[in-house]
N, C-alpha and C positions, 0 to 999 in steps of 0.2 A: 688784453692781448699780450702775451709774453714776448719779451725781447729775446734775440738770440743770446744764448748764455755762453760766457767764457768759462774757463775752468772754475769750478765752484769755490767760493771763498769759505773754507772750513775754518771756523773759529775755535781755537784751542785755548784752554785756560792755563794761567801760569801755575807753576808749582810753588806754593807758598810755605814759608817756614811756620806760619801761624794762621790758623783758620780765623777769619774775621767775617762776621755776618752782621746784618743790620735790620732793624724794623723802622720803617719811616712813615708814621701816620701823619695825616693832615689834621690839625687841631680844629675840628668843626663840631665837636660834641663828644659825648661819651664813647668809649671804645666798643665797636660792634663785635659780635662773636666771631665774625670772619676775620677781623683784624686780630682778635685775641688768638685765634688759631695760628695765624701767620707769625705773630710774636712768639708764641709757644714753640713752634717748630724751629724757629731760628735760635731761640734760647736753648732748647734741648741739643741742637746740633753743635752750638758753641760749647756748651758744658761738656758734651761727650768727647769733643776733640781738644779740650783744655784751651779753647780759643777765646775770642772776645765777642761779646754781644753789644752792638752799638745801637743807640737810640738816636735817630736823626729826625728832625721835625720839618715836614714839608709845608711851610706856611707862606708860600708865595701867592696864594689866593687871598688877596688883601680883604676882599669883601666878606669872606666867611671865616677866616682864621682869627681867633681871639686868644688873649692870654688866659681867660677863664676856661675856654675849651682845652687849652694845653694842660692846665692844671687838672682838668677832669680826666684826660687821657692818662696822665702820670699817676693819678690816684687809682685808676682802674688797674694799671700795670702793677703797681705796688700791692694792691689787694690780691692780685693773682700770684704774687711772689716772683714775677718775672723781672728780676733786678738786672740793670744794665751796667756794663763796665765803663762805657763812655757815653756822654750826652748831657742833657740838662740835669742839674742837681734837682731832685724832687721837691726840695724845700725852697732853695734860693733861686732856682732856674739858671744859675750860672753854669758855664761849661765845665765838664770834667773830662779830661782826656787830651791827647796831643794833637788831634786833627780837627779842632774846632775852627770857626764856630759850627755848632751842630744844628743851628736853625737856619734854614735856607734864606730867610729874609735878611740875615746878617752876612750873607755870602755874595751879594750882588756884584761887588767889584771882581770877585774871583770868576764869576760867569762871564762878565764883560771881557775879562782878559783872554779867556779861551775862545770866546766868540770872535774877538779881534784876530787871534792867531789863525782861525779858520778863514777869516776874510782875507788876511794878508797872504795866505797860501792858495787863494783862489778857490777854496772849497765851500765858501759861504759868501753871501752878498747882501747889500742893502736893497730892500724891495719897497717901492712906494705905491704899489697898487692899492686902490681903495676897496672897501668891502663890496661896493656896487660893481666895480670892474671885475672883481673875482667872481661874483655871483653870475654876472652876464657871461663870462668866459666859461664857467662850469656848465651852465645851461646849454650853451652852444656845443660844447664837447659831448655832452650826453645826447644831444639831438643827433650828433654824428655817430653815435655808438662808441665813443671813445671814453676812456677813464677820465673823470673830471679832475685831473691833476692841474695844479696851477702852472701856467706857462708864462713866466714873468718876463716882460720886455727888459727888465733891469738885470737879468742874470749875468750878462756879459759886459755890463758897464765897468769901466775902470774905477778903481776905488776912489781916485781923486775926484772924479765927476760926481760920484754919490756923496762924497763928503762936502763938496761945494753946494749940493742941493740941501744937505742938512744944515749947513752954515746959513743958508738963505731962509731957513725956517721950515723946511719940509720935514715931515716925520714919516717914519716907516718902520718895518720890521727887519730882522735879520733872518734870511732863509739859508738852508743848507742845500747845496747842489746835488742832485741825484742822477741827472740824465746820463752822465758819463760812466756810471757804475753798472754797466750792462752785464750782470752776473747773478748768480744765486748766492744767498747767504745761508750757510748750513751750520747748525750747532747741535750739540748733544744735550738735550734737556734732561735734568736729573730725574724727572717724573715721567716724561713722555717719550724719551728716546730721541732719535734723530728728527729734527725739525728743519724744513727748508722753506725759505722765503725768496721768491724772485724779486730783484731790486725794483722792478717796475710796479710793484704793489703800491708804492707811494710816489708822490711827486715831490717837488722842492718844499720841504716843510720848515716851519718857523722854529728858530732857536731862541730869539729874543723878541718879545712883543714890542709894540709901540710904547715908548717910555722906558724900555730897557729891562722889563721884568722877564725873566727866563721862563721857558715852558718846561713841563714835567720831564720829557725825555732828555733834554739837555742837562738840566740840573742833576738828574740821576747819574748820568755818565760821569760828569765832572766830580760829583761828590763820591761816588763809589770808587773812582780811581784814586782820588786824593786821600780818601780815608782807608785805602788799601783793602777794600772789601773783596774777599775771595769767592764767596758763594752768595747768590741772590735767590732766596726762597720767597716767592710772592704769589699772589692770586692769579688764577687762570686769565682773568680779564686783562692782565698786563701782557699776555703773550704777544698780541699784535704790536705792542710797543717795542718789542725786542729788535725788530728789523731796523727801525730808525736808530736805536741805541747802538747796534752793531756797526752801522754806517759811521756813527760819530766816533766810536772807539777806533775804527780803522783810520779815519781821517786824521785823528790826533796821534796815531801810531802808538796806541795804548793797548795792552792785552786786556781781553774781556774776562770778567769773572765767570764762574759756572752758574748757569741759570737752572732753576727748578720752578715750574709753574703748577701751583696747587689746584686741586679740583674745586669746583663750585660747591657751596653748601646750599642744599635744596630744602624746601618745605615739604609737607606731606603730599602735596600735589605735584611734587617734582619740578617746582618752579623755583627760581632764585629766592632765597630766604629774604623776606622783607618785614618791616615793622607792622605791616597790616595783619600779619598772622600771629601777632603776640610779641612778647619781649624778645629783643634782639641785642640789646646792649648789656655789657657786663654790669653796669650800674643797676639796671633793672633786675637782673638776676640776683645781685647782692641784696637789693631791697626786698626781693621776694623770698629771701632766706636760704639761698643756696650757698654752699661752702666753696671757697676758691679751689680747694683740692678736688672737689667733685666736678666743677666746671672745667678745670684743666684736663682732668681724666677724660671727660666726655668729649671735649672738642679735639683732644689728641686722636681719638678714634674716628673722627670725621675725615677720613682720607688716609689714615695710617693704621696698621695693625701690628700687634705684638707678635713676635716670631712664634710664640707658643699659644697664641690665641687668647691670652689673658685679657680680661676686661677691666677688672678693678686694680688700679695701680697707684702707687705713690709717685711723687715727682722723681725720686731717685730711681725707681724702677723704670720709669719712662726714659730717663736720661741714659740709663745703662743699655737699654734695648733700642733706642731710636736710631733709625737709619733711613736715608733717602731711598734705599732699595725696596722699602715696603710702603712707599707712598703710592697711592692709587689715583690714576688720572680721572676715574669715573666720578660723577657727582655723588656727594654724600648727603643722605637725608637726615635732617635734624629731627630726632624723635624726642619730643618733650616728655613722653611717658618714661622713656629710658633714662632721661636726665634725672627725673624725680627719683626713680629707683636707685640710680647710681648715687645720688645725694644721700638717700636714706642709708645706704651701705657705708659710705664714708662717715656719716654722722654717728653710726653705731660703733665705728672703730675708735671713736674718741672716748676718753674717760668721762664719767658722769660730771666731774668737776669742770672739765673742758667744755662739755656740752652746755652746762649752765652758763658759763662765761660767754659762749656764743649766743645763747638765748637772751641774756640780760638786756642788751639794747632793744630788742623787740618787745620785751615785757615792760621795760621802762617807758616806751612810747605809749603804752596803754594806760600808764599811771595806775598800775595795780598795787594793792597793799599786800605784800607777801613777806613771809619771814626772812630775815637776813642771816639766819643760822646756816652755816655751810653744810652741816649734817642734814638739815631739812632739805636744802637745795639739791644735794646729791641724791637724797632719797626720792625726791619728787621726779628727778630725771629718770631714775631707775623705773619708776612707775609709768612714765609717759613716753619714753624714747621709742618704744616699739610702735607707737601710734603716729610718730612724726616722720614725714618725708622731707619737709623743709623746716627751717626755723620759724617761719610764719605760722606753721601749724600749732606752735606752742600757745598762741593767743587763746584759742578756744579751749585748750586743755587746762590752762592755768587760770583763766578768767573766773571759773566757779569757786576758786580758792580765795578770792579777794572779797572781803566783806563789803568793800566800797562798791563792788560791781553787782552785789546781790539785789535782785529785784524779782518779784513774782510776775511772770510773763503772762500775757493773755491766753497762751496755749494751755495754761494750768486751770483755766476756769471750769472746764468740765469735771476734772477730778475733784475740785473744791466743792462741787455741788452734791457729791455722793453722800448718802446718809451716814456712812461709816467714817468719812474722812476726818471729822473733828476728833473723834475718839482715837483714831490712829495717830494723828499729829500730836494730840495731847499726851498720849501714852509714850510715844517716841520722845517727846520733850522731857517728860518726867524721868524716864529711864536714863536718858543722856545726862540729865542734871545730877542724877544720883550716882553716876559713875565715879569711882574713887580716884581716878587719875584724870589729868588734863588731856590726855591723848588716848587713842584707841588703836588696838591691833585689828587686823582683818578678821580674826576669829571673834574678838569681842563685839565687833560691829554685827557679825552674823548672829551671834547669840542674842544681842539686843533686838534685832529684827524678828527673831523667833519668839521672843517674849511678847513683842507687840502683837504678833499673830495670835498667841495664846490668850492674851488679855482682851483683845477686841473681837476675835473671831473673823477678822478680815483676812482674805487671802488673795493670791493672784494679783491682778492689777489694782484691786481695791486696797491692797496692802502696799505694794511697791511704789505705785505712782504718787500717793500722798506723801510718803516718806521722801521720795525724790524731790517733790515740790518743796518740802520743808528744808531740803539741803541745797538744791541748786536753782529753785524757782521755776522749774518746768518738769513735766512728767517723763521726758526722754533725755538721754545724754550719757555721759561717761558712767561706767559701772561704779556704784556707790562704794562697793567694798575696796575700790582703789582710791577713791577720793577721801572718804571719811578718815582713814588713818593719817592723812596729811593735814587734817583740820583740828582745831582746838575745841574743847568742850564749850567754852563760852561763846564761841562763834556759832556753833550748832544750836545752842539754846536760844541765842538772839534771833536766829533765822526762823526757828520754829515759832517763837513768839510773834514775829511779823506775820507769819501765815495764819496763826490762830486769831490774830487781830482782824484779819479779813473774814474769818468765819463767824 
């Protein structure tokens, strides 16, 4: 039930000389794509306005926040190229910037100071209600059809009386008073337009937990003000938090930043994207062979659109055109097929040398024996890149080129039993061995294959499949006219000999 409303409290943002935005992850694991999008939008907004992009770490969840997870988040942000102007140094974790500490766990004295200021001004109080008392009260209120807001008997205690209780060993939380705020809070959301919250949507809420650890809404207000944050672009799920935060800004007589709440990212069933539907962390996409340029481009379009409808963009193009006026409040569907396509486009925009350098870590993981000659490497990329959507695709493309990986697979058994197979493989082997050079062109390979046909009388699958088995160990796979020019004569002869030994 709404309370009678006074004149609406319209919250206006300060005019700042410098745009300052922040990304504030909780270090509980690798960076989720939703977090990556929030970081990207803030990064683009800061760069476009020649402002500052601040990285603040929300690590007050002692049970889940770890140093290892913090390093994982920083690693993902660096991989994406989302460099921050202030925050923890990615190597030393020491603070860079004038408004530190940038880790909330190191700012506890700051939060206590402002909580005490609110207590002293009568806008907050010590509350000693137990969990059981709160639960009983809520059940009673709901049974009466009333909002289950906490109605604390300690709200009007003199500060001295509460401090005496604490001195005698009693522990409790610090709550913010809301009952006297009988009005609407209105603000202009950068994504959603005008948003109005009646103050009675919330009851007296916690600022400091038992033991002094601050809650999310209080930390954010204090940090955003002291770090001079001018714009807050964050996920839609934080929209309900805005009411509590506006109350705190008002109580401390601080101007609020401009808020923009970004759309949800949905899976193909139009439900909130979750790990159950596949990869959702940046680290997973990195390990699956996606380029950071492609992932940035893809997530940028999950809720924002280029003014001219452009889909494939560099970071500079996104920076030049990004604006909050084109952020869409409707949920954005994460299309894995489109991400793969976009990755393939970005991949082919790189030079062959750049692509091979990106591929190398994936190939090294497979322990393949491949030539180290840069010319061969670039030539191989020229052959294979049209078949690659992600860097992981390179594994099966390059594996046949490694003698170490050559094996005659069970699926070759049928072809090995044909009457003409031995003659085909032997003739292939002899012609390859007699070739005057160590390498083959595509034309030379085709000519040799024609000679095998002439000499043995084999044709169709009886010709092509045995030769394929002699080259890659199976009757189906990459077109041999692409593979053979990347292979050495000695390697081809050795493989043919292995197959002949089986015959």
